All heavy atoms as a GROMACS GRO file, in nm:
protein
  548
    1MET      N    1   4.938   3.313   2.745
    1MET     CA    2   4.879   3.237   2.638
    1MET      C    3   4.730   3.270   2.633
    1MET      O    4   4.662   3.269   2.735
    1MET     CB    5   4.901   3.088   2.662
    1MET     CG    6   4.826   3.002   2.565
    1MET     SD    7   4.814   2.824   2.601
    1MET     CE    8   4.965   2.781   2.675
    2ALA      N    9   4.681   3.295   2.516
    2ALA     CA   10   4.539   3.324   2.498
    2ALA      C   11   4.459   3.194   2.507
    2ALA      O   12   4.510   3.085   2.482
    2ALA     CB   13   4.516   3.389   2.363
    3LEU      N   14   4.334   3.206   2.544
    3LEU     CA   15   4.246   3.090   2.548
    3LEU      C   16   4.227   3.038   2.406
    3LEU      O   17   4.218   3.116   2.311
    3LEU     CB   18   4.112   3.127   2.609
    3LEU     CG   19   4.115   3.168   2.756
    3LEU    CD1   20   3.979   3.220   2.799
    3LEU    CD2   21   4.157   3.053   2.843
    4ASN      N   22   4.221   2.906   2.392
    4ASN     CA   23   4.211   2.844   2.260
    4ASN      C   24   4.065   2.814   2.229
    4ASN      O   25   4.015   2.704   2.253
    4ASN     CB   26   4.296   2.716   2.256
    4ASN     CG   27   4.307   2.659   2.116
    4ASN    OD1   28   4.231   2.694   2.027
    4ASN    ND2   29   4.402   2.570   2.097
    5LYS      N   30   3.996   2.914   2.174
    5LYS     CA   31   3.853   2.901   2.144
    5LYS      C   32   3.828   2.794   2.037
    5LYS      O   33   3.730   2.720   2.046
    5LYS     CB   34   3.798   3.036   2.097
    5LYS     CG   35   3.649   3.036   2.075
    5LYS     CD   36   3.601   3.176   2.038
    5LYS     CE   37   3.455   3.179   2.007
    5LYS     NZ   38   3.409   3.314   1.970
    6ASN      N   39   3.917   2.784   1.940
    6ASN     CA   40   3.899   2.683   1.834
    6ASN      C   41   3.900   2.541   1.891
    6ASN      O   42   3.824   2.456   1.847
    6ASN     CB   43   4.004   2.699   1.725
    6ASN     CG   44   3.980   2.823   1.641
    6ASN    OD1   45   3.867   2.867   1.626
    6ASN    ND2   46   4.087   2.878   1.587
    7LYS      N   47   3.988   2.515   1.989
    7LYS     CA   48   3.992   2.382   2.052
    7LYS      C   49   3.863   2.355   2.126
    7LYS      O   50   3.809   2.244   2.120
    7LYS     CB   51   4.111   2.372   2.148
    7LYS     CG   52   4.107   2.252   2.242
    7LYS     CD   53   4.211   2.152   2.210
    7LYS     CE   54   4.225   2.038   2.308
    7LYS     NZ   55   4.109   1.974   2.361
    8LEU      N   56   3.808   2.455   2.195
    8LEU     CA   57   3.681   2.437   2.264
    8LEU      C   58   3.570   2.404   2.165
    8LEU      O   59   3.490   2.314   2.188
    8LEU     CB   60   3.645   2.562   2.345
    8LEU     CG   61   3.511   2.558   2.419
    8LEU    CD1   62   3.508   2.444   2.520
    8LEU    CD2   63   3.484   2.691   2.486
    9ILE      N   64   3.568   2.475   2.054
    9ILE     CA   65   3.467   2.448   1.950
    9ILE      C   66   3.482   2.305   1.898
    9ILE      O   67   3.383   2.232   1.885
    9ILE     CB   68   3.478   2.551   1.835
    9ILE    CG1   69   3.434   2.688   1.884
    9ILE    CG2   70   3.397   2.506   1.714
    9ILE    CD1   71   3.467   2.801   1.788
   10GLU      N   72   3.604   2.262   1.871
   10GLU     CA   73   3.628   2.125   1.823
   10GLU      C   74   3.583   2.023   1.926
   10GLU      O   75   3.522   1.921   1.890
   10GLU     CB   76   3.777   2.106   1.792
   10GLU     CG   77   3.824   2.183   1.671
   10GLU     CD   78   3.977   2.182   1.657
   10GLU    OE1   79   4.046   2.110   1.734
   10GLU    OE2   80   4.027   2.253   1.568
   11ASP      N   81   3.612   2.048   2.053
   11ASP     CA   82   3.570   1.956   2.159
   11ASP      C   83   3.418   1.946   2.166
   11ASP      O   84   3.363   1.836   2.180
   11ASP     CB   85   3.625   2.000   2.295
   11ASP     CG   86   3.775   1.979   2.308
   11ASP    OD1   87   3.835   1.909   2.223
   11ASP    OD2   88   3.833   2.033   2.405
   12ILE      N   89   3.349   2.060   2.157
   12ILE     CA   90   3.202   2.059   2.164
   12ILE      C   91   3.144   1.983   2.045
   12ILE      O   92   3.052   1.902   2.061
   12ILE     CB   93   3.147   2.203   2.171
   12ILE    CG1   94   3.185   2.266   2.306
   12ILE    CG2   95   2.996   2.205   2.151
   12ILE    CD1   96   3.156   2.414   2.316
   13ILE      N   97   3.198   2.005   1.927
   13ILE     CA   98   3.150   1.933   1.809
   13ILE      C   99   3.172   1.783   1.824
   13ILE      O  100   3.085   1.702   1.791
   13ILE     CB  101   3.215   1.988   1.680
   13ILE    CG1  102   3.162   2.130   1.653
   13ILE    CG2  103   3.189   1.896   1.561
   13ILE    CD1  104   3.236   2.204   1.542
   14ALA      N  105   3.289   1.745   1.877
   14ALA     CA  106   3.318   1.602   1.898
   14ALA      C  107   3.220   1.540   1.997
   14ALA      O  108   3.171   1.428   1.977
   14ALA     CB  109   3.462   1.585   1.947
   15ILE      N  110   3.190   1.613   2.103
   15ILE     CA  111   3.094   1.562   2.203
   15ILE      C  112   2.956   1.548   2.140
   15ILE      O  113   2.888   1.446   2.158
   15ILE     CB  114   3.088   1.657   2.325
   15ILE    CG1  115   3.221   1.656   2.401
   15ILE    CG2  116   2.973   1.619   2.418
   15ILE    CD1  117   3.236   1.772   2.499
   16GLN      N  118   2.913   1.647   2.064
   16GLN     CA  119   2.781   1.640   2.000
   16GLN      C  120   2.774   1.526   1.899
   16GLN      O  121   2.674   1.455   1.891
   16GLN     CB  122   2.748   1.774   1.933
   16GLN     CG  123   2.723   1.884   2.034
   16GLN     CD  124   2.705   2.019   1.970
   16GLN    OE1  125   2.760   2.048   1.864
   16GLN    NE2  126   2.630   2.106   2.036
   17THR      N  127   2.882   1.507   1.824
   17THR     CA  128   2.886   1.398   1.726
   17THR      C  129   2.876   1.264   1.797
   17THR      O  130   2.802   1.174   1.753
   17THR     CB  131   3.018   1.406   1.644
   17THR    OG1  132   3.022   1.532   1.578
   17THR    CG2  133   3.026   1.294   1.542
   18GLU      N  134   2.948   1.250   1.907
   18GLU     CA  135   2.942   1.125   1.985
   18GLU      C  136   2.800   1.102   2.036
   18GLU      O  137   2.750   0.988   2.032
   18GLU     CB  138   3.039   1.133   2.102
   18GLU     CG  139   3.040   1.010   2.189
   18GLU     CD  140   3.131   1.023   2.310
   18GLU    OE1  141   3.226   1.104   2.307
   18GLU    OE2  142   3.106   0.953   2.409
   19MET      N  143   2.734   1.205   2.081
   19MET     CA  144   2.598   1.191   2.134
   19MET      C  145   2.498   1.152   2.024
   19MET      O  146   2.404   1.077   2.049
   19MET     CB  147   2.553   1.320   2.202
   19MET     CG  148   2.627   1.355   2.329
   19MET     SD  149   2.610   1.232   2.462
   19MET     CE  150   2.779   1.171   2.472
   20LEU      N  151   2.521   1.200   1.901
   20LEU     CA  152   2.432   1.166   1.790
   20LEU      C  153   2.440   1.017   1.755
   20LEU      O  154   2.346   0.960   1.700
   20LEU     CB  155   2.466   1.249   1.666
   20LEU     CG  156   2.423   1.395   1.671
   20LEU    CD1  157   2.479   1.471   1.550
   20LEU    CD2  158   2.271   1.406   1.675
   21GLU      N  159   2.554   0.956   1.786
   21GLU     CA  160   2.574   0.814   1.754
   21GLU      C  161   2.512   0.721   1.858
   21GLU      O  162   2.502   0.601   1.835
   21GLU     CB  163   2.723   0.785   1.741
   21GLU     CG  164   2.786   0.859   1.624
   21GLU     CD  165   2.938   0.852   1.622
   21GLU    OE1  166   2.998   0.797   1.718
   21GLU    OE2  167   2.997   0.903   1.525
   22LYS      N  168   2.466   0.774   1.970
   22LYS     CA  169   2.407   0.693   2.076
   22LYS      C  170   2.262   0.659   2.041
   22LYS      O  171   2.192   0.736   1.976
   22LYS     CB  172   2.413   0.766   2.209
   22LYS     CG  173   2.554   0.782   2.261
   22LYS     CD  174   2.552   0.829   2.405
   22LYS     CE  175   2.690   0.829   2.463
   22LYS     NZ  176   2.738   0.697   2.500
   23GLU      N  177   2.219   0.542   2.087
   23GLU     CA  178   2.082   0.496   2.065
   23GLU      C  179   1.982   0.576   2.148
   23GLU      O  180   1.873   0.607   2.103
   23GLU     CB  181   2.070   0.347   2.101
   23GLU     CG  182   2.153   0.255   2.014
   23GLU     CD  183   2.087   0.228   1.880
   23GLU    OE1  184   1.963   0.222   1.875
   23GLU    OE2  185   2.162   0.214   1.782
   24GLU      N  186   2.021   0.607   2.272
   24GLU     CA  187   1.934   0.677   2.365
   24GLU      C  188   2.002   0.805   2.411
   24GLU      O  189   2.125   0.810   2.424
   24GLU     CB  190   1.905   0.590   2.488
   24GLU     CG  191   1.828   0.462   2.457
   24GLU     CD  192   1.685   0.488   2.417
   24GLU    OE1  193   1.624   0.584   2.470
   24GLU    OE2  194   1.633   0.415   2.331
   25PRO      N  195   1.926   0.910   2.440
   25PRO     CA  196   1.986   1.032   2.494
   25PRO      C  197   2.058   1.003   2.626
   25PRO      O  198   2.010   0.924   2.707
   25PRO     CB  199   1.867   1.125   2.517
   25PRO     CG  200   1.756   1.069   2.436
   25PRO     CD  201   1.781   0.922   2.426
   26ASP      N  202   2.172   1.064   2.645
   26ASP     CA  203   2.248   1.046   2.769
   26ASP      C  204   2.292   1.184   2.816
   26ASP      O  205   2.404   1.228   2.792
   26ASP     CB  206   2.369   0.956   2.743
   26ASP     CG  207   2.443   0.920   2.870
   26ASP    OD1  208   2.414   0.979   2.976
   26ASP    OD2  209   2.532   0.833   2.863
   27PHE      N  210   2.199   1.253   2.881
   27PHE     CA  211   2.224   1.390   2.923
   27PHE      C  212   2.336   1.400   3.027
   27PHE      O  213   2.411   1.498   3.029
   27PHE     CB  214   2.095   1.454   2.976
   27PHE     CG  215   1.989   1.466   2.870
   27PHE    CD1  216   1.875   1.387   2.875
   27PHE    CD2  217   2.003   1.556   2.765
   27PHE    CE1  218   1.778   1.398   2.777
   27PHE    CE2  219   1.906   1.567   2.667
   27PHE     CZ  220   1.793   1.487   2.673
   28GLN      N  221   2.347   1.302   3.114
   28GLN     CA  222   2.451   1.303   3.217
   28GLN      C  223   2.589   1.299   3.154
   28GLN      O  224   2.677   1.380   3.187
   28GLN     CB  225   2.433   1.184   3.313
   28GLN     CG  226   2.533   1.182   3.426
   28GLN     CD  227   2.516   1.296   3.526
   28GLN    OE1  228   2.404   1.340   3.552
   28GLN    NE2  229   2.625   1.343   3.581
   29THR      N  230   2.613   1.207   3.061
   29THR     CA  231   2.743   1.197   2.994
   29THR      C  232   2.772   1.324   2.914
   29THR      O  233   2.884   1.375   2.917
   29THR     CB  234   2.747   1.074   2.902
   29THR    OG1  235   2.729   0.956   2.983
   29THR    CG2  236   2.879   1.064   2.827
   30TYR      N  237   2.671   1.374   2.843
   30TYR     CA  238   2.689   1.498   2.766
   30TYR      C  239   2.732   1.612   2.857
   30TYR      O  240   2.828   1.683   2.828
   30TYR     CB  241   2.559   1.534   2.692
   30TYR     CG  242   2.567   1.663   2.616
   30TYR    CD1  243   2.627   1.666   2.491
   30TYR    CD2  244   2.517   1.782   2.669
   30TYR    CE1  245   2.636   1.786   2.418
   30TYR    CE2  246   2.526   1.901   2.598
   30TYR     CZ  247   2.585   1.902   2.474
   30TYR     OH  248   2.594   2.019   2.404
   31ALA      N  249   2.662   1.628   2.970
   31ALA     CA  250   2.693   1.737   3.063
   31ALA      C  251   2.833   1.721   3.122
   31ALA      O  252   2.908   1.819   3.133
   31ALA     CB  253   2.589   1.741   3.174
   32GLU      N  254   2.872   1.599   3.157
   32GLU     CA  255   3.005   1.575   3.214
   32GLU      C  256   3.115   1.607   3.112
   32GLU      O  257   3.214   1.672   3.146
   32GLU     CB  258   3.017   1.430   3.261
   32GLU     CG  259   2.936   1.400   3.386
   32GLU     CD  260   2.931   1.252   3.421
   32GLU    OE1  261   2.996   1.170   3.352
   32GLU    OE2  262   2.860   1.219   3.518
   33LYS      N  263   3.097   1.562   2.989
   33LYS     CA  264   3.198   1.586   2.886
   33LYS      C  265   3.206   1.735   2.851
   33LYS      O  266   3.314   1.789   2.831
   33LYS     CB  267   3.168   1.502   2.761
   33LYS     CG  268   3.195   1.355   2.782
   33LYS     CD  269   3.162   1.274   2.657
   33LYS     CE  270   3.188   1.128   2.680
   33LYS     NZ  271   3.317   1.086   2.631
   34LEU      N  272   3.092   1.802   2.844
   34LEU     CA  273   3.090   1.945   2.815
   34LEU      C  274   3.156   2.023   2.929
   34LEU      O  275   3.236   2.114   2.906
   34LEU     CB  276   2.947   1.993   2.791
   34LEU     CG  277   2.931   2.139   2.752
   34LEU    CD1  278   3.007   2.171   2.623
   34LEU    CD2  279   2.783   2.172   2.735
   35ALA      N  280   3.125   1.986   3.053
   35ALA     CA  281   3.186   2.052   3.168
   35ALA      C  282   3.338   2.034   3.168
   35ALA      O  283   3.413   2.127   3.198
   35ALA     CB  284   3.126   1.999   3.298
   36THR      N  285   3.384   1.915   3.132
   36THR     CA  286   3.528   1.889   3.124
   36THR      C  287   3.592   1.975   3.016
   36THR      O  288   3.700   2.033   3.037
   36THR     CB  289   3.554   1.740   3.096
   36THR    OG1  290   3.504   1.664   3.207
   36THR    CG2  291   3.703   1.712   3.079
   37ALA      N  292   3.528   1.986   2.901
   37ALA     CA  293   3.583   2.068   2.791
   37ALA      C  294   3.592   2.215   2.833
   37ALA      O  295   3.692   2.282   2.806
   37ALA     CB  296   3.496   2.054   2.666
   38ILE      N  297   3.490   2.265   2.900
   38ILE     CA  298   3.491   2.404   2.946
   38ILE      C  299   3.596   2.424   3.054
   38ILE      O  300   3.670   2.524   3.053
   38ILE     CB  301   3.351   2.446   2.995
   38ILE    CG1  302   3.252   2.447   2.877
   38ILE    CG2  303   3.355   2.583   3.064
   38ILE    CD1  304   3.107   2.461   2.917
   39ASP      N  305   3.607   2.330   3.146
   39ASP     CA  306   3.707   2.336   3.253
   39ASP      C  307   3.848   2.342   3.194
   39ASP      O  308   3.930   2.424   3.234
   39ASP     CB  309   3.692   2.214   3.344
   39ASP     CG  310   3.783   2.218   3.465
   39ASP    OD1  311   3.770   2.311   3.546
   39ASP    OD2  312   3.868   2.127   3.477
   40GLU      N  313   3.876   2.256   3.095
   40GLU     CA  314   4.008   2.256   3.030
   40GLU      C  315   4.033   2.388   2.956
   40GLU      O  316   4.144   2.440   2.957
   40GLU     CB  317   4.018   2.138   2.933
   40GLU     CG  318   4.026   2.004   3.004
   40GLU     CD  319   4.020   1.886   2.908
   40GLU    OE1  320   4.004   1.906   2.785
   40GLU    OE2  321   4.029   1.771   2.956
   41PHE      N  322   3.928   2.442   2.894
   41PHE     CA  323   3.939   2.569   2.823
   41PHE      C  324   3.978   2.681   2.918
   41PHE      O  325   4.073   2.755   2.894
   41PHE     CB  326   3.805   2.600   2.755
   41PHE     CG  327   3.797   2.737   2.693
   41PHE    CD1  328   3.865   2.767   2.577
   41PHE    CD2  329   3.718   2.836   2.751
   41PHE    CE1  330   3.856   2.894   2.519
   41PHE    CE2  331   3.707   2.962   2.694
   41PHE     CZ  332   3.777   2.991   2.578
   42VAL      N  333   3.908   2.691   3.029
   42VAL     CA  334   3.935   2.798   3.126
   42VAL      C  335   4.074   2.781   3.187
   42VAL      O  336   4.149   2.878   3.199
   42VAL     CB  337   3.827   2.800   3.236
   42VAL    CG1  338   3.865   2.894   3.348
   42VAL    CG2  339   3.692   2.840   3.176
   43LYS      N  340   4.110   2.659   3.222
   43LYS     CA  341   4.240   2.635   3.285
   43LYS      C  342   4.357   2.650   3.188
   43LYS      O  343   4.472   2.654   3.231
   43LYS     CB  344   4.242   2.497   3.349
   43LYS     CG  345   4.156   2.490   3.474
   43LYS     CD  346   4.159   2.354   3.536
   43LYS     CE  347   4.075   2.350   3.663
   43LYS     NZ  348   4.072   2.214   3.721
   44SER      N  349   4.329   2.658   3.059
   44SER     CA  350   4.438   2.676   2.961
   44SER      C  351   4.486   2.821   2.957
   44SER      O  352   4.587   2.851   2.895
   44SER     CB  353   4.394   2.632   2.821
   44SER     OG  354   4.302   2.724   2.765
   45GLY      N  355   4.414   2.910   3.024
   45GLY     CA  356   4.452   3.051   3.025
   45GLY      C  357   4.573   3.077   3.111
   45GLY      O  358   4.613   2.996   3.195
   46GLU      N  359   4.632   3.191   3.089
   46GLU     CA  360   4.748   3.234   3.166
   46GLU      C  361   4.720   3.372   3.222
   46GLU      O  362   4.668   3.458   3.153
   46GLU     CB  363   4.872   3.237   3.076
   46GLU     CG  364   5.000   3.268   3.149
   46GLU     CD  365   5.120   3.259   3.055
   46GLU    OE1  366   5.173   3.149   3.038
   46GLU    OE2  367   5.155   3.363   2.998
   47VAL      N  368   4.755   3.392   3.347
   47VAL     CA  369   4.734   3.520   3.414
   47VAL      C  370   4.866   3.594   3.420
   47VAL      O  371   4.967   3.537   3.461
   47VAL     CB  372   4.679   3.498   3.557
   47VAL    CG1  373   4.662   3.629   3.630
   47VAL    CG2  374   4.550   3.419   3.552
   48THR      N  375   4.866   3.721   3.379
   48THR     CA  376   4.986   3.803   3.386
   48THR      C  377   4.965   3.910   3.491
   48THR      O  378   4.864   3.980   3.490
   48THR     CB  379   5.016   3.870   3.250
   48THR    OG1  380   5.031   3.767   3.152
   48THR    CG2  381   5.143   3.952   3.257
   49VAL      N  382   5.061   3.922   3.581
   49VAL     CA  383   5.056   4.022   3.687
   49VAL      C  384   5.165   4.124   3.658
   49VAL      O  385   5.281   4.089   3.639
   49VAL     CB  386   5.080   3.957   3.825
   49VAL    CG1  387   5.078   4.061   3.935
   49VAL    CG2  388   4.975   3.849   3.851
   50GLN      N  389   5.127   4.250   3.652
   50GLN     CA  390   5.220   4.357   3.621
   50GLN      C  391   5.304   4.394   3.743
   50GLN      O  392   5.264   4.369   3.857
   50GLN     CB  393   5.145   4.481   3.571
   50GLN     CG  394   5.063   4.456   3.446
   50GLN     CD  395   5.147   4.405   3.330
   50GLN    OE1  396   5.258   4.452   3.307
   50GLN    NE2  397   5.094   4.309   3.256
   51SER      N  398   5.417   4.454   3.719
   51SER     CA  399   5.499   4.504   3.829
   51SER      C  400   5.434   4.630   3.888
   51SER      O  401   5.354   4.695   3.822
   51SER     CB  402   5.641   4.534   3.781
   51SER     OG  403   5.638   4.634   3.682
   52GLY      N  404   5.469   4.659   4.012
   52GLY     CA  405   5.418   4.780   4.076
   52GLY      C  406   5.286   4.764   4.148
   52GLY      O  407   5.228   4.862   4.193
   53ILE      N  408   5.235   4.642   4.162
   53ILE     CA  409   5.108   4.621   4.232
   53ILE      C  410   5.135   4.622   4.383
   53ILE      O  411   5.226   4.555   4.432
   53ILE     CB  412   5.044   4.487   4.190
   53ILE    CG1  413   5.008   4.492   4.041
   53ILE    CG2  414   4.921   4.456   4.275
   53ILE    CD1  415   4.959   4.361   3.985
   54ALA      N  416   5.055   4.696   4.456
   54ALA     CA  417   5.072   4.705   4.601
   54ALA      C  418   5.038   4.572   4.667
   54ALA      O  419   4.942   4.506   4.631
   54ALA     CB  420   4.983   4.816   4.657
   55LEU      N  421   5.121   4.534   4.765
   55LEU     CA  422   5.103   4.410   4.839
   55LEU      C  423   5.099   4.438   4.988
   55LEU      O  424   5.166   4.528   5.037
   55LEU     CB  425   5.220   4.314   4.812
   55LEU     CG  426   5.248   4.275   4.668
   55LEU    CD1  427   5.378   4.199   4.660
   55LEU    CD2  428   5.134   4.191   4.614
   56GLN      N  429   5.023   4.357   5.058
   56GLN     CA  430   5.027   4.361   5.204
   56GLN      C  431   5.005   4.220   5.255
   56GLN      O  432   4.905   4.156   5.224
   56GLN     CB  433   4.921   4.454   5.261
   56GLN     CG  434   4.931   4.462   5.412
   56GLN     CD  435   4.838   4.566   5.472
   56GLN    OE1  436   4.762   4.630   5.401
   56GLN    NE2  437   4.846   4.581   5.602
   57ALA      N  438   5.101   4.169   5.331
   57ALA     CA  439   5.093   4.036   5.390
   57ALA      C  440   5.136   4.049   5.535
   57ALA      O  441   5.256   4.058   5.565
   57ALA     CB  442   5.181   3.938   5.314
   58GLY      N  443   5.040   4.052   5.623
   58GLY     CA  444   5.071   4.074   5.764
   58GLY      C  445   5.132   4.212   5.783
   58GLY      O  446   5.078   4.312   5.739
   59ALA      N  447   5.250   4.216   5.843
   59ALA     CA  448   5.317   4.344   5.866
   59ALA      C  449   5.394   4.391   5.743
   59ALA      O  450   5.435   4.506   5.734
   59ALA     CB  451   5.413   4.332   5.985
   60TYR      N  452   5.413   4.303   5.646
   60TYR     CA  453   5.490   4.338   5.526
   60TYR      C  454   5.403   4.416   5.429
   60TYR      O  455   5.289   4.380   5.400
   60TYR     CB  456   5.544   4.213   5.457
   60TYR     CG  457   5.608   4.243   5.325
   60TYR    CD1  458   5.738   4.291   5.319
   60TYR    CD2  459   5.538   4.227   5.206
   60TYR    CE1  460   5.797   4.322   5.198
   60TYR    CE2  461   5.596   4.257   5.085
   60TYR     CZ  462   5.726   4.304   5.081
   60TYR     OH  463   5.784   4.335   4.961
   61THR      N  464   5.456   4.523   5.375
   61THR     CA  465   5.391   4.595   5.266
   61THR      C  466   5.498   4.625   5.161
   61THR      O  467   5.616   4.639   5.192
   61THR     CB  468   5.327   4.728   5.312
   61THR    OG1  469   5.427   4.810   5.369
   61THR    CG2  470   5.216   4.704   5.411
   62GLY      N  471   5.457   4.632   5.039
   62GLY     CA  472   5.550   4.660   4.931
   62GLY      C  473   5.478   4.656   4.799
   62GLY      O  474   5.356   4.667   4.793
   63THR      N  475   5.554   4.637   4.692
   63THR     CA  476   5.496   4.627   4.558
   63THR      C  477   5.566   4.514   4.484
   63THR      O  478   5.679   4.476   4.515
   63THR     CB  479   5.513   4.757   4.477
   63THR    OG1  480   5.652   4.784   4.463
   63THR    CG2  481   5.443   4.873   4.544
   64THR      N  482   5.496   4.461   4.384
   64THR     CA  483   5.559   4.362   4.298
   64THR      C  484   5.672   4.432   4.221
   64THR      O  485   5.660   4.549   4.185
   64THR     CB  486   5.460   4.298   4.200
   64THR    OG1  487   5.397   4.401   4.123
   64THR    CG2  488   5.353   4.217   4.272
   65THR      N  489   5.780   4.360   4.198
   65THR     CA  490   5.896   4.423   4.135
   65THR      C  491   5.914   4.382   3.990
   65THR      O  492   5.984   4.450   3.915
   65THR     CB  493   6.025   4.388   4.212
   65THR    OG1  494   6.038   4.245   4.218
   65THR    CG2  495   6.021   4.446   4.353
   66THR      N  496   5.850   4.276   3.948
   66THR     CA  497   5.862   4.232   3.809
   66THR      C  498   5.726   4.183   3.761
   66THR      O  499   5.634   4.158   3.841
   66THR     CB  500   5.963   4.117   3.793
   66THR    OG1  501   5.919   4.004   3.871
   66THR    CG2  502   6.103   4.157   3.836
   67THR      N  503   5.713   4.165   3.631
   67THR     CA  504   5.594   4.104   3.574
   67THR      C  505   5.600   3.955   3.603
   67THR      O  506   5.705   3.894   3.596
   67THR     CB  507   5.590   4.127   3.421
   67THR    OG1  508   5.588   4.268   3.397
   67THR    CG2  509   5.468   4.064   3.357
   68GLY      N  510   5.486   3.897   3.638
   68GLY     CA  511   5.482   3.753   3.666
   68GLY      C  512   5.367   3.687   3.592
   68GLY      O  513   5.275   3.754   3.545
   69THR      N  514   5.376   3.557   3.576
   69THR     CA  515   5.269   3.482   3.512
   69THR      C  516   5.227   3.366   3.601
   69THR      O  517   5.305   3.319   3.684
   69THR     CB  518   5.313   3.425   3.374
   69THR    OG1  519   5.427   3.342   3.393
   69THR    CG2  520   5.345   3.535   3.276
   70GLY      N  521   5.106   3.324   3.584
   70GLY     CA  522   5.054   3.212   3.662
   70GLY      C  523   4.950   3.137   3.582
   70GLY      O  524   4.910   3.179   3.474
   71THR      N  525   4.908   3.024   3.635
   71THR     CA  526   4.808   2.942   3.570
   71THR      C  527   4.679   2.944   3.650
   71THR      O  528   4.679   2.977   3.769
   71THR     CB  529   4.856   2.797   3.553
   71THR    OG1  530   4.889   2.746   3.682
   71THR    CG2  531   4.977   2.789   3.463
   72ILE      N  532   4.571   2.906   3.587
   72ILE     CA  533   4.440   2.899   3.652
   72ILE      C  534   4.418   2.754   3.693
   72ILE      O  535   4.433   2.663   3.613
   72ILE     CB  536   4.330   2.945   3.554
   72ILE    CG1  537   4.357   3.087   3.509
   72ILE    CG2  538   4.192   2.934   3.619
   72ILE    CD1  539   4.274   3.133   3.391
   73LYS      N  540   4.385   2.734   3.820
   73LYS     CA  541   4.364   2.596   3.869
   73LYS      C  542   4.223   2.577   3.912
   73LYS      O  543   4.152   2.658   3.950
   73LYS     CB  544   4.459   2.567   3.983
   73LYS     CG  545   4.602   2.566   3.936
   73LYS     CD  546   4.692   2.517   4.047
   73LYS     CE  547   4.834   2.514   3.991
   73LYS     NZ  548   4.923   2.432   4.064
   0.00000   0.00000   0.00000
């Protein structure tokens, strides 16, 4: 799955809009919300591992046999 840049843009705009409605600047809340939006954006990605990659785990050596996918945590 590709990263959803449009969702990140929407989240940033929502955070900025919320901050404009505040009486006083709140840099801490802004930074926390922005960091959360970026964290969610990055973690929404998917990693694809191709077959044929060399592996070594202790005494075992070999190669990946199929394409695999994983998530970013």
